[in-house]
TORDRENPA-529640 format. One record per residue (C-alpha): x, y, z; residue in three letters; residue number from 0. Coordinates in pm, whole numbers. Last residue first. Layout:
      c1      c2      c3  rest   nr
       X       Y       Z   ALA  NUM
...
This chain:
      c1      c2      c3  rest   nr
   -1373    2793     323   LYS  407
    -997    2763     302   LEU  406
    -971    3143     311   ARG  405
   -1185    3158     624   SER  404
    -983    2889     801   GLU  403
    -659    3073     720   SER  402
    -807    3405     833   ASP  401
    -919    3249    1160   LEU  400
    -564    3125    1211   LEU  399
    -434    3478    1152   PHE  398
    -705    3614    1381   ASN  397
    -564    3428    1682   GLY  396
    -534    3750    1878   ALA  395
    -722    4080    1836   THR  394
   -1063    3950    1728   VAL  393
   -1328    4219    1697   VAL  392
   -1633    4295    1907   ARG  391
   -1876    4557    1772   GLU  390
   -1955    4838    2019   GLY  389
   -1916    5129    1776   ARG  388
   -1966    5025    1420   LYS  387
   -1720    4878    1173   LEU  386
   -1660    4887     797   GLY  385
   -1556    5251     758   SER  384
   -1297    5499     884   LEU  383
   -1144    5271    1145   ILE  382
    -858    5441    1333   GLU  381
    -579    5215    1454   ALA  380
    -442    5182    1808   ARG  379
     -98    5064    1922   ASP  378
      43    5418    1920   GLY  377
    -197    5633    1723   ALA  376
    -255    5520    1366   GLN  375
    -455    5726    1119   ALA  374
    -716    5578     889   GLY  373
    -806    5218     816   VAL  372
   -1083    5119     578   LYS  371
   -1249    4791     672   VAL  370
   -1326    4459     505   ALA  369
   -1508    4228     747   ARG  368
   -1430    3859     799   PRO  367
   -1717    3720    1009   GLU  366
   -1655    3499    1309   PHE  365
   -1923    3257    1437   TYR  364
   -1873    3083    1773   GLY  363
   -2224    3147    1907   ASN  362
   -2183    3522    1855   GLY  361
   -2109    3737    1551   ARG  360
   -1753    3819    1661   ASP  359
   -1607    4040    1388   VAL  358
   -1282    3942    1219   PHE  357
   -1094    4243    1080   VAL  356
    -967    4295     727   THR  355
    -753    4552     547   GLN  354
    -723    4529     171   THR  353
    -462    4586    -100   ASP  352
    -155    4538     115   GLY  351
    -276    4227     293   SER  350
    -330    4407     621   ASN  349
    -497    4209     898   LEU  348
    -636    4456    1151   VAL  347
    -711    4342    1507   ALA  346
    -346    4375    1608   THR  345
    -372    4751    1553   GLN  344
    -612    4769    1848   PRO  343
    -945    4931    1755   VAL  342
   -1046    5297    1721   MET  341
   -1349    5499    1611   LEU  340
   -1227    5858    1624   ARG  339
   -1269    6157    1853   ARG  338
   -1039    6441    1748   ALA  337
    -727    6545    1945   GLY  336
    -477    6425    1690   GLY  335
    -121    6536    1624   THR  334
     187    6615    1832   GLN  333
     489    6692    1615   LEU  332
     817    6537    1733   ASP  331
    1131    6679    1578   VAL  330
    1465    6505    1527   GLU  329
    1811    6655    1511   GLY  328
    2077    6798    1280   TYR  327
    2273    7116    1345   MET  326
    2324    7326    1032   GLU  325
    2267    7659    1210   PRO  324
    2335    7659    1584   LYS  323
    2090    7595    1865   LEU  322
    2249    7675    2201   ALA  321
    2244    8050    2133   TYR  320
    2205    8121    2507   GLY  319
    1830    8130    2464   PRO  318
    1725    8013    2118   ASN  317
    1351    8050    2069   ASP  316
    1229    7805    1808   PHE  315
    1040    7853    1482   GLN  314
     924    7560    1272   MET  313
     932    7499     897   ARG  312
     780    7190     737   VAL  311
     931    7046     420   LYS  310
     713    6781     259   LEU  309
     862    6444     168   THR  308
     836    6226    -141   ARG  307
    1219    6193    -146   THR  306
    1267    6261    -518   THR  305
     963    6471    -610   ALA  304
     991    6689    -299   ASP  303
     637    6787    -209   VAL  302
     513    7142    -271   GLN  301
     348    7428     -81   PRO  300
     596    7442     210   MET  299
     433    7447     551   ILE  298
     504    7750     769   TYR  297
     534    7852    1135   SER  296
     514    7519    1316   VAL  295
     581    7580    1683   ARG  294
     873    7551    1925   GLY  293
    1000    7370    2232   ARG  292
    1356    7243    2279   PHE  291
    1405    6913    2464   VAL  290
    1723    6822    2652   ARG  289
    1794    6460    2744   GLY  288
    2109    6438    2536   PRO  287
    2217    6781    2400   PHE  286
    2443    6726    2096   THR  285
    2234    6425    1987   ALA  284
    1952    6668    1926   LEU  283
    1588    6679    2033   THR  282
    1320    6916    1905   LEU  281
     960    6930    2025   ALA  280
     690    7088    1808   ALA  279
     353    7242    1892   PRO  278
     123    7307    1591   GLN  277
      97    7676    1497   ASP  276
      46    7583    1128   VAL  275
     -83    7230    1068   ARG  274
      66    6883    1020   VAL  273
    -146    6565    1029   GLY  272
    -221    6569     655   ALA  271
     153    6552     585   ALA  270
     189    6201     725   GLU  269
     147    6017     392   TYR  268
     388    6257     223   GLU  267
     668    6198     470   PHE  266
     772    6497     678   VAL  265
    1115    6650     616   ASP  264
    1182    6901     897   ALA  263
    1316    7257     881   VAL  262
    1408    7425    1209   VAL  261
    1419    7804    1208   TRP  260
    1611    8003    1465   VAL  259
    1538    8270    1726   THR  258
    1789    8473    1926   SER  257
    2026    8389    1642   LEU  256
    2028    8736    1480   ASP  255
    2236    8712    1164   ALA  254
    2469    8991    1048   VAL  253
    2605    8981     692   THR  252
    2889    9225     624   TYR  251
    3043    9429     341   LEU  250
    2830    9341      38   MET  249
    2956    9578    -234   ALA  248
    2695    9729    -472   ASP  247
    2717   10079    -324   PRO  246
    3089   10089    -392   GLY  245
    3401    9977    -211   VAL  244
    3775   10042    -240   HIS  243
    3973    9849      20   GLN  242
    4229   10036     230   LYS  241
    4136    9822     535   PRO  240
    3924    9510     473   PHE  239
    3547    9452     451   ALA  238
    3406    9133     299   ASN  237
    3271    8961     613   ARG  236
    2999    8698     635   GLU  235
    2827    8532     932   THR  234
    2867    8823    1172   VAL  233
    2661    8723    1473   PHE  232
    2365    8923    1596   GLY  231
    2230    9265    1684   SER  230
    2096    9488    1412   SER  229
    2183    9776    1173   PRO  228
    2555    9766    1261   SER  227
    2715   10109    1219   TYR  226
    2919   10263     935   LEU  225
    3140   10552    1046   THR  224
    3225   10840     812   LEU  223
    3587   10941     757   ASN  222
    3678   11299     664   LYS  221
    3406   11444     881   LEU  220
    3341   11802     776   PRO  219
    3430   12087    1016   GLN  218
    3196   12357    1146   GLY  217
    3222   12199    1488   THR  216
    2852   12220    1575   ARG  215
    2714   12165    1223   ALA  214
    2938   11861    1161   ILE  213
    2849   11722    1505   GLU  212
    2480   11763    1428   ASP  211
    2529   11563    1107   ILE  210
    2707   11287    1299   GLN  209
    2430   11269    1559   ALA  208
    2166   11265    1283   PRO  207
    2336   10952    1140   SER  206
    2489   10945     795   ILE  205
    2282   10680     618   ASP  204
    2353   10825     270   TRP  203
    1994   10947     263   LEU  202
    2067   11146     579   GLU  201
    2349   11336     406   LEU  200
    2117   11432     119   ARG  199
    1854   11548     368   ARG  198
    2103   11779     537   ARG  197
    2193   11938     205   ALA  196
    1826   11986     114   ALA  195
    1739   12132     456   ALA  194
    2026   12382     439   VAL  193
    1930   12490      84   LEU  192
    1564   12531     183   ASN  191
    1657   12750     478   ASP  190
    1869   12960     241   MET  189
    1571   13016      11   SER  188
    1346   13119     300   GLY  187
    1594   13379     421   ILE  186
    1623   13521      68   MET  185
    1245   13560      48   ASP  184
    1246   13744     380   HIS  183
    1443   14038     242   VAL  182
    1515   14235     561   PRO  181
    1852   14057     598   ASN  180
    1950   14015     963   ASP  179
    1905   13635     953   ARG  178
    2080   13614     616   MET  177
    2429   13573     761   GLN  176
    2323   13272     969   ARG  175
    2169   13102     665   GLN  174
    2482   13168     458   ALA  173
    2693   12989     718   LYS  172
    2453   12694     729   LEU  171
    2454   12668     348   ALA  170
    2834   12671     343   ILE  169
    2842   12396     607   LEU  168
    2599   12182     407   TYR  167
    2800   12230      88   GLU  166
    3110   12118     278   GLN  165
    2930   11810     397   GLN  164
    2824   11735      38   THR  163
    3185   11754     -79   ALA  162
    3300   11514     194   LEU  161
    3024   11268     103   ALA  160
    3137   11265    -258   GLU  159
    3503   11231    -163   PRO  158
    3414   10920      47   SER  157
    3641   10794     326   TYR  156
    3480   10506     517   LEU  155
    3504   10395     879   THR  154
    3414   10041     988   LEU  153
    3170    9828    1191   LEU  152
    3064   10061    1471   PRO  151
    2809    9907    1714   ASP  150
    2457   10046    1671   GLY  149
    2276    9713    1708   LYS  148
    2498    9475    1896   LYS  147
    2778    9263    1758   VAL  146
    2882    8900    1811   LEU  145
    3186    8804    1606   LYS  144
    3148    8495    1389   GLY  143
    3354    8621    1096   THR  142
    3650    8839    1183   PHE  141
    3757    9205    1167   ASP  140
    3473    9403    1316   VAL  139
    3636    9741    1385   PHE  138
    3776    9804    1034   VAL  137
    3945   10140     976   GLN  136
    3993   10331     648   ASP  135
    3765   10177     387   ILE  134
    3773   10363      58   TRP  133
    3489   10535    -129   GLY  132
    3161   10514    -314   ASP  131
    2869   10576     -83   LEU  130
    2551   10383     -15   LYS  129
    2751   10138     191   SER  128
    2629    9785     240   GLN  127
    2542    9570     542   VAL  126
    2317    9267     502   ARG  125
    2083    9197     790   ALA  124
    1934    8851     862   ILE  123
    1647    8834    1108   LYS  122
    1359    8744     874   THR  121
    1567    8457     735   GLU  120
    1574    8280    1071   ASP  119
    1891    8080    1018   LEU  118
    1875    7703     989   THR  117
    1853    7400    1220   VAL  116
    1791    7069    1042   ARG  115
    1520    6811    1100   ALA  114
    1453    6437    1071   ALA  113
    1089    6352    1135   ALA  112
     869    6210    1407   ARG  111
     494    6252    1375   ILE  110
     296    6211    1693   SER  109
     -27    6056    1811   SER  108
    -343    6154    1992   THR  107
    -680    5991    1941   ALA  106
    -973    6091    2158   THR  105
   -1153    5760    2155   GLU  104
   -1468    5613    2001   TYR  103
   -1489    5241    2065   GLU  102
   -1450    4916    1868   ALA  101
   -1445    4636    2124   THR  100
   -1160    4393    2191   SER   99
   -1127    4016    2173   PHE   98
    -880    3733    2224   ALA   97
    -855    3393    2050   VAL   96
    -573    3182    2195   GLY   95
    -565    2890    1950   ILE   94
    -670    2638    2215   LEU   93
    -921    2868    2381   GLN   92
   -1096    2922    2052   GLN   91
   -1081    2543    1993   LYS   90
   -1266    2476    2316   ALA   89
   -1520    2748    2237   PRO   88
   -1599    2587    1898   ALA   87
   -1498    2789    1596   ILE   86
   -1748    2882    1326   ARG   85
   -1621    3052    1014   VAL   84
   -1764    3329     797   THR   83
   -1599    3345     455   GLY   82
   -1907    3464     268   ALA   81
   -2148    3659     484   PRO   80
   -2363    3464     732   MET   79
   -2725    3356     682   ASP   78
   -2626    3012     548   ASN   77
   -2425    2950     865   ALA   76
   -2737    2989    1077   GLN   75
   -2747    3259    1340   TYR   74
   -2910    3250    1684   LYS   73
   -2841    2882    1690   ASP   72
   -3069    2584    1771   GLU   71
   -3370    2705    1571   GLY   70
   -3368    2398    1346   ALA   69
   -3113    2147    1472   TYR   68
   -2751    2107    1362   VAL   67
   -2622    1753    1417   ALA   66
   -2252    1697    1487   VAL   65
   -2030    1480    1264   LEU   64
   -1775    1257    1439   LYS   63
   -1418    1354    1359   MET   62
   -1226    1162    1094   GLY   61
   -1017    1462     989   CYS   60
   -1080    1492     616   ASP   59
   -1371    1250     557   PRO   58
   -1577    1376     851   ALA   57
   -1752    1094    1035   THR   56
   -2112     972    1029   GLY   55
   -2457    1121    1039   PRO   54
   -2663    1198     726   LYS   53
   -2731    1502     509   ASP   52
   -2370    1613     532   SER   51
   -2205    1952     569   LYS   50
   -1838    2061     565   TYR   49
   -1827    2439     620   TRP   48
   -1811    2373     995   PRO   47
   -1451    2249     980   HIS   46
   -1355    2136    1329   MET   45
   -1714    2066    1438   PRO   44
   -1777    1875    1108   ASP   43
   -2142    1933    1025   VAL   42
   -2466    1732    1011   TRP   41
   -2787    1864     858   TYR   40
   -3121    2029     938   LEU   39
   -3227    1797    1220   ILE   38
   -3581    1869    1340   LYS   37
   -3655    1860    1709   ARG   36
   -3957    1676    1864   GLY   35
   -3741    1437    2064   ALA   34
   -3375    1519    2022   SER   33
   -3251    1469    2374   ALA   32
   -3490    1170    2431   PRO   31
   -3353     986    2133   GLY   30
   -3557     935    1809   SER   29
   -3465    1253    1626   SER   28
   -3113    1152    1545   GLY   27
   -2787    1334    1603   ALA   26
   -2760    1298    1976   LYS   25
   -2870     932    1965   GLY   24
   -2644     844    1677   TYR   23
   -2361     663    1848   TRP   22
   -2508     569    2191   ARG   21
   -2852     513    2039   GLY   20
   -2709     276    1782   TYR   19
   -2531      87    2059   GLY   18
   -2851      57    2268   TYR   17
   -3050     -63    1969   GLY   16
   -2786    -318    1886   GLY   15
   -2767    -439    2247   ALA   14
   -3146    -469    2266   PHE   13
   -3163    -657    1938   ALA   12
   -2884    -886    2050   ALA   11
   -3057    -955    2382   ALA   10
   -3388   -1031    2208   VAL    9
   -3212   -1263    1967   CYS    8
   -3030   -1444    2252   LEU    7
   -3354   -1494    2446   VAL    6
   -3528   -1639    2137   VAL    5
   -3235   -1874    2074   LEU    4
   -3245   -2000    2438   ILE    3
   -3619   -2063    2411   LYS    2
   -3568   -2261    2092   LYS    1
   -3314   -2483    2269   MET    0
């Protein structure tokens, strides 16, 4: 009987030792896997911030604690910045963690803004008469008519101009009579009178051809013709037959639409990407699929206080006069061209006040890193500070990493 009891005790001791080794063998220092290795502490593999100085199970999830040995990892959790989390490879795969590398790229992007077609102010001509008189005939009798430079607009009767023409004819007649006069001083005086009368007619915008005709026929022109100073469309007309006009009367406005201005409202935060001579593409609902090409010609010096936008002016060629003032469209301004440190936009967690990325530190450790984000180009974001070239960042699953980090 005593022999049987001894055998049973030995068997129980063996079974107990075997069971203890099965449970704690990996965590203890007595098993063959841990021989000669020092255990620092035990951690919860699901929540590595939970530490214990003895083996067992985690109180929150009931998982078996895992031993951390001295020199086992490249990094120890205590050496990591605050908020660093460790995620086992199996769990990374479960939550779909994906990575990308911060690299320098030639960033190109575009600014899209609402725009409006306007007149090119440098190609607007306003027609006035320098004479006081009455309109006789009107050749351009409706707004919107296309005229060419030198086309007649109207004829004007001016008593003042008629009197000056007669003075010019008298001076010419006296000049001819004085040619045979031996007194050269008198000849010089008459030449001066003719030149002065002719100059007065020229200052009233009477053309040299009209003045030559007066001299040739010896008859003054009762009605003087007013010609268009430029080619374009008549956008304003205030000239009517039998109307009395003076030098202050605006008779016509002629606008050359061979080129037009396009004014776009660019948001304040995008204004830094706009520069003079920058290429611009204009699209309008009126012409589906058609793109007009132009360039930035001027940037207004102030921001609109109400809309917080900056007006940017562009110049476009207008073949066939397709672009008409007050048309609305959208412009695309190409920006970029500089090399910038870029990451996918999905790598950046934006809380409003701060922007954060999770950097892969190796061996399952992920460090939350505050970064400063610059320009955005498509699905890429510029990193101004906080990252270095070649560092791996998390692009998917980072929201779950952020939750773990905040809990820690």
